[in-house]
C-alpha positions as CSV (number, residue, x, y, z in Angstrom):
1,X,-2.5,-17.9,-50.5
2,X,0.0,-18.8,-53.3
3,X,1.9,-21.1,-50.9
4,X,-1.1,-23.0,-49.9
5,X,-2.1,-23.6,-53.6
6,X,1.4,-25.0,-54.3
7,X,1.1,-27.4,-51.3
8,X,-2.2,-28.7,-52.5
9,X,-0.7,-29.6,-55.9
10,X,1.8,-31.9,-54.2
11,X,1.2,-35.5,-53.5
12,X,0.3,-36.6,-50.0
13,X,3.8,-37.8,-49.3
14,X,5.2,-34.4,-50.3
15,X,2.8,-32.6,-48.0
16,X,3.9,-34.9,-45.2
17,X,7.6,-34.2,-45.8
18,X,6.9,-30.5,-46.1
19,X,5.2,-30.5,-42.7
20,X,8.0,-32.4,-41.1
21,X,10.5,-29.9,-42.5
22,X,8.4,-27.0,-41.3
23,X,8.1,-28.5,-37.8
24,X,11.8,-29.2,-37.6
25,X,12.7,-25.6,-38.6
26,X,10.3,-24.2,-36.0
27,X,12.0,-26.3,-33.3
28,X,15.6,-25.6,-34.4
29,X,15.6,-21.9,-33.8
30,X,17.6,-20.3,-31.0
31,X,16.1,-21.1,-27.6
32,X,15.4,-18.4,-25.1
33,X,16.3,-19.4,-21.6
34,X,13.7,-18.1,-19.1
35,X,15.5,-16.8,-16.0
36,X,13.6,-17.2,-12.8
37,X,14.4,-15.4,-9.6
38,X,13.4,-17.1,-6.4
39,X,13.9,-16.4,-2.7
40,X,16.7,-18.2,-1.0
41,X,15.8,-21.2,1.1
42,X,16.6,-19.3,4.2
43,X,13.8,-16.8,3.4
44,X,11.2,-19.4,4.4
45,X,13.1,-20.9,7.3
46,X,11.4,-20.8,10.6
47,X,13.3,-22.0,13.7
48,X,10.7,-20.9,16.3
49,X,9.9,-23.7,18.7
50,X,6.4,-25.1,19.3
51,X,3.4,-25.5,17.0
52,X,3.7,-23.7,13.7
53,X,0.9,-21.2,13.0
54,X,1.9,-19.8,9.6
55,X,4.1,-17.1,11.2
56,X,1.1,-15.5,12.9
57,X,1.9,-13.8,16.2
58,X,-0.7,-12.3,18.5
59,X,0.8,-9.4,20.4
60,X,-0.7,-8.1,23.7
61,X,-0.8,-4.3,23.6
62,X,-1.4,-2.2,26.7
63,X,-3.5,0.9,26.7
64,X,-4.7,3.2,29.5
65,X,-8.0,1.2,29.6
66,X,-6.8,-2.4,29.3
67,X,-4.9,-4.9,27.2
68,X,-5.8,-5.8,23.7
69,X,-4.7,-8.5,21.2
70,X,-3.0,-7.4,18.0
71,X,-2.7,-9.7,15.0
72,X,0.5,-9.9,12.9
73,X,1.9,-12.3,10.3
74,X,5.5,-12.5,9.2
75,X,6.1,-13.3,5.6
76,X,9.7,-14.5,4.9
77,X,12.8,-14.2,6.9
78,X,15.6,-11.7,6.4
79,X,17.5,-10.5,9.5
80,X,18.5,-7.3,7.7
81,X,15.2,-6.2,6.1
82,X,11.9,-6.3,7.8
83,X,9.1,-4.1,6.5
84,X,6.2,-3.5,8.8
85,X,3.0,-2.5,6.8
86,X,0.6,0.1,8.2
87,X,-2.8,-0.1,6.4
88,X,-4.9,2.8,5.5
89,X,-8.5,3.8,6.2
90,X,-8.4,4.3,9.1
91,X,-10.2,1.1,9.6
92,X,-9.2,-1.1,6.6
93,X,-7.3,-4.4,7.0
94,X,-3.8,-5.6,6.0
95,X,-5.4,-7.6,3.2
96,X,-5.0,-5.1,0.4
97,X,-1.2,-5.5,0.9
98,X,-1.4,-9.1,-0.3
99,X,0.0,-8.0,-3.7
100,X,3.4,-7.6,-2.0
101,X,3.6,-11.4,-2.0
102,X,4.2,-11.3,-5.8
103,X,7.2,-8.9,-5.4
104,X,9.0,-9.0,-2.1
105,X,9.9,-12.7,-1.7
106,X,12.0,-13.0,-4.8
107,X,13.9,-9.9,-3.6
108,X,14.5,-11.5,-0.2
109,X,12.5,-8.7,1.5
110,X,10.7,-9.8,4.7
111,X,7.5,-8.1,5.4
112,X,5.0,-8.2,8.2
113,X,1.2,-7.9,7.9
114,X,-0.3,-6.0,10.9
115,X,-3.9,-5.3,11.7
116,X,-4.1,-2.2,13.9
117,X,-6.5,-2.1,16.8
118,X,-10.0,-2.1,15.5
119,X,-8.9,-3.6,12.2
120,X,-9.3,-7.1,10.7
121,X,-8.3,-9.9,13.0
122,X,-7.2,-7.7,15.9
123,X,-9.5,-6.8,18.8
124,X,-12.2,-4.3,18.0
125,X,-13.2,-2.4,21.1
126,X,-16.2,-0.2,21.0
127,X,-14.6,2.7,23.0
128,X,-14.1,5.5,20.4
129,X,-11.7,7.2,22.9
130,X,-9.1,4.7,21.7
131,X,-9.2,6.1,18.2
132,X,-6.4,8.7,18.8
133,X,-3.2,9.1,16.8
134,X,-0.9,9.2,19.9
135,X,-2.3,5.9,21.1
136,X,-1.8,4.3,17.7
137,X,1.8,5.5,17.8
138,X,2.4,3.7,21.1
139,X,0.7,0.6,19.7
140,X,3.2,0.5,16.8
141,X,6.1,0.9,19.3
142,X,4.8,-2.1,21.3
143,X,4.4,-4.1,18.1
144,X,7.9,-3.2,17.1
145,X,9.4,-4.4,20.4
146,X,7.4,-7.7,20.4
147,X,8.7,-8.4,16.8
148,X,12.3,-7.6,17.6
149,X,12.5,-4.8,15.0
150,X,15.4,-2.3,15.4
151,X,17.5,0.3,13.6
152,X,19.4,-2.5,11.8
153,X,16.4,-4.0,10.1
154,X,13.2,-2.0,10.7
155,X,11.5,-0.4,7.7
156,X,8.1,1.2,8.3
157,X,5.7,1.5,5.3
158,X,2.6,3.5,5.9
159,X,-0.1,3.8,3.2
160,X,-2.7,6.6,3.3
161,X,-3.8,6.9,7.0
162,X,-0.9,4.5,7.7
163,X,1.3,7.2,6.3
164,X,0.1,9.6,8.9
165,X,0.8,7.0,11.6
166,X,4.2,6.3,10.1
167,X,5.2,10.0,10.1
168,X,4.0,10.5,13.6
169,X,5.8,7.4,14.8
170,X,9.1,8.5,13.1
171,X,8.9,11.9,14.7
172,X,9.1,10.2,18.1
173,X,10.9,7.0,17.4
174,X,13.0,7.4,14.3
175,X,16.1,6.1,16.2
176,X,14.4,2.6,15.8
177,X,14.1,2.9,12.0
178,X,16.4,1.8,9.2
179,X,14.0,3.3,6.5
180,X,10.7,5.1,6.3
181,X,8.2,4.9,3.4
182,X,5.3,7.3,3.2
183,X,2.9,6.0,0.6
184,X,0.2,8.2,-0.9
185,X,-0.2,10.6,2.1
186,X,0.3,14.3,2.6
187,X,1.8,15.7,5.8
188,X,-1.0,18.2,6.4
189,X,-4.7,17.3,6.7
190,X,-5.8,21.0,6.3
191,X,-3.8,21.1,3.0
192,X,-5.4,17.8,2.0
193,X,-8.8,19.2,2.7
194,X,-8.0,22.2,0.5
195,X,-6.8,20.0,-2.3
196,X,-9.9,17.9,-2.1
197,X,-12.2,20.9,-2.3
198,X,-10.3,23.1,-4.8
199,X,-8.9,20.5,-7.1
200,X,-10.6,17.1,-6.9
201,X,-14.1,18.3,-6.4
202,X,-13.8,20.7,-9.4
203,X,-12.8,17.8,-11.6
204,X,-16.1,16.1,-11.0
205,X,-19.3,16.4,-13.0
206,X,-21.1,19.4,-11.5
207,X,-24.5,17.6,-11.3
208,X,-22.9,14.6,-9.6
209,X,-21.1,16.8,-7.2
210,X,-24.3,18.7,-6.3
211,X,-26.1,15.4,-5.6
212,X,-23.2,14.3,-3.4
213,X,-23.1,17.7,-1.6
214,X,-26.9,17.5,-1.0
215,X,-26.6,14.0,0.5
216,X,-23.7,15.1,2.8
217,X,-25.6,18.3,3.9
218,X,-28.5,16.0,5.1
219,X,-26.0,13.7,6.8
220,X,-27.5,10.8,4.8
221,X,-24.2,9.0,4.4
222,X,-25.9,5.6,4.5
223,X,-27.8,6.4,1.4
224,X,-26.7,3.7,-1.2
225,X,-26.8,6.4,-3.9
226,X,-24.0,8.3,-2.0
227,X,-21.5,5.4,-2.2
228,X,-22.7,4.5,-5.7
229,X,-21.8,8.0,-7.0
230,X,-18.5,8.0,-5.1
231,X,-17.5,4.7,-6.5
232,X,-18.3,5.6,-10.1
233,X,-17.1,9.2,-10.2
234,X,-14.5,9.5,-7.4
235,X,-13.1,6.1,-6.4
236,X,-12.7,4.9,-10.0
237,X,-10.8,8.1,-10.8
238,X,-8.7,8.8,-7.7
239,X,-8.7,5.6,-5.5
240,X,-7.9,2.8,-7.9
241,X,-7.9,3.5,-11.7
242,X,-8.9,0.0,-12.7
243,X,-12.5,-0.6,-14.0
244,X,-14.7,-1.2,-10.9
245,X,-15.8,-4.6,-12.0
246,X,-12.1,-5.6,-12.2
247,X,-10.9,-4.2,-8.9
248,X,-8.4,-6.4,-7.2
249,X,-10.1,-8.9,-4.9
250,X,-7.8,-8.1,-1.9
251,X,-8.8,-4.4,-2.2
252,X,-12.5,-5.2,-2.3
253,X,-12.1,-7.7,0.6
254,X,-10.3,-5.2,2.7
255,X,-12.8,-2.4,2.0
256,X,-15.7,-4.7,2.8
257,X,-14.3,-5.0,6.3
258,X,-13.9,-1.3,7.0
259,X,-14.5,-0.4,10.6
260,X,-16.8,2.6,10.1
261,X,-16.6,3.7,13.7
262,X,-12.9,4.0,13.5
263,X,-13.1,5.6,10.1
264,X,-15.7,8.3,10.9
265,X,-14.2,9.1,14.3
266,X,-10.8,9.9,12.8
267,X,-11.5,10.8,9.1
268,X,-15.1,12.0,9.2
269,X,-17.9,10.8,7.0
270,X,-17.0,12.7,3.9
271,X,-14.4,11.8,1.3
272,X,-13.7,15.5,0.5
273,X,-11.3,16.4,3.2
274,X,-11.0,15.3,6.8
275,X,-13.5,16.3,9.6
276,X,-12.6,13.8,12.4
277,X,-9.9,13.7,15.0
278,X,-7.3,14.2,12.3
279,X,-8.8,17.4,10.9
280,X,-6.0,19.7,12.3
281,X,-3.1,17.3,12.0
282,X,-0.1,18.9,10.4
283,X,3.5,18.0,10.7
284,X,4.9,19.9,7.7
285,X,7.1,22.1,9.9
286,X,8.4,19.1,11.8
287,X,9.6,17.0,8.8
288,X,13.0,18.7,8.9
289,X,13.7,16.7,12.1
290,X,13.6,13.4,10.2
291,X,17.1,12.1,9.3
292,X,16.1,8.5,8.6
293,X,16.2,7.6,4.8
294,X,12.6,8.4,3.7
295,X,10.8,7.6,0.5
296,X,7.6,9.6,-0.4
297,X,5.3,8.0,-3.0
298,X,2.7,10.0,-4.9
299,X,0.4,9.2,-7.9
300,X,-0.7,11.6,-10.6
301,X,-4.4,10.9,-10.0
302,X,-4.1,10.4,-6.3
303,X,-6.6,11.8,-3.8
304,X,-3.4,13.4,-2.3
305,X,-1.5,16.2,-4.1
306,X,1.5,14.5,-5.7
307,X,3.4,17.9,-5.8
308,X,2.9,18.1,-2.0
309,X,4.4,14.6,-1.5
310,X,7.3,15.6,-3.8
311,X,7.9,18.6,-1.5
312,X,7.8,16.3,1.5
313,X,10.7,14.4,0.2
314,X,12.7,17.6,0.2
315,X,11.6,18.7,3.7
316,X,13.1,15.6,5.3
317,X,16.9,15.4,5.6
318,X,17.4,12.3,3.5
319,X,14.4,12.0,1.2
320,X,13.6,10.4,-2.1
321,X,10.5,10.8,-4.3
322,X,8.7,8.1,-6.3
323,X,6.2,9.5,-8.8
324,X,3.6,7.1,-10.2
325,X,2.5,8.6,-13.5
326,X,-0.3,6.2,-14.0
327,X,-1.2,5.8,-10.4
328,X,-3.9,7.0,-8.0
329,X,-4.3,6.4,-4.3
330,X,-3.8,2.7,-4.8
331,X,-0.7,3.1,-6.9
332,X,0.4,-0.3,-5.6
333,X,-2.2,-1.7,-8.0
334,X,-2.9,0.8,-10.8
335,X,0.8,1.7,-11.4
336,X,2.1,-1.5,-9.9
337,X,5.4,-2.2,-11.7
338,X,6.5,1.4,-11.2
339,X,5.5,1.4,-7.6
340,X,7.1,-1.9,-6.7
341,X,10.3,-1.3,-8.7
342,X,10.9,2.0,-7.0
343,X,10.0,0.7,-3.6
344,X,12.4,-2.3,-3.9
345,X,15.1,-0.1,-5.3
346,X,14.8,2.2,-2.3
347,X,15.0,-0.6,0.3
348,X,17.9,-2.3,-1.5
349,X,19.9,1.0,-1.7
350,X,19.7,1.4,2.1
351,X,20.5,-2.2,2.7
352,X,23.6,-1.8,0.4
353,X,24.8,0.9,2.8
354,X,23.9,3.9,0.6
355,X,23.0,6.9,2.8
356,X,20.9,8.4,0.0
357,X,18.5,6.0,-1.6
358,X,16.6,6.8,-4.8
């Protein structure tokens, strides 16, 4: 206040000179150079002949029944690093992975969006007999072949249900992989069910839990109150710890397109454990067979037990663990910097020729 009083006592010319001096001093301080990291020009180079389609490739996939079309989209170009993304659900779309566009390009990491059969832009047959894990594994293998992915460049990242698919694929085809990322998924559905019942359910308000249980007992899963309670008291705590009204648009967009037939057939209608085709899935005893460099990612508030996922990283032969202390099931959003930094570090360590990444 004293400074302003002194200024007011000066003549207009003095004030003007003072302001000029003040402005010049503010501009003459040490400048901070902003460093920007951008992808090399080759990252966006596309030499494929014919009409350009934004690097979208429709892949015909054979099943025992017939042939279906699978939608993929390549983002970037790096002959040594190609990350194929397996979405969760089952039955969500590739769209919630769109946040990778803010992190991978400047690190020269190519990644590939992929809508599994029954998801997003891929064909959506009505035959529920197709919703089998073994068939999805063979689908991934056909997609890999069509995209020319191999042990010298192929990283497979599976999130949630995609993590189940990634593990099962690796147990059969790890010789095709350069790196494996299991994001926010346990290796045993029975243990996941136990964790959901004995840990997560007990953290919920007892009255809310009773209401949810009553709705489930009646099989009234389409009751809007059921999803409303889950969103407020379960999803906001364990799926994505961002206020519901601020949830990332790609997450909401992907969830709005959920294939309920696929989801219920494989997962079951309840969020507390698995009751569908995957109910007895358990590869805990088989993880020791995996020699490919493997990163397991878990979040403190995840629907999956983070300690279980840490143990998974020790069961495989060449494992690393990334713990997201602020993250839940969507750690790629609610603990984003930690998630992305750890993931990129893992990929680059393998690319640099280190046997053990971490």
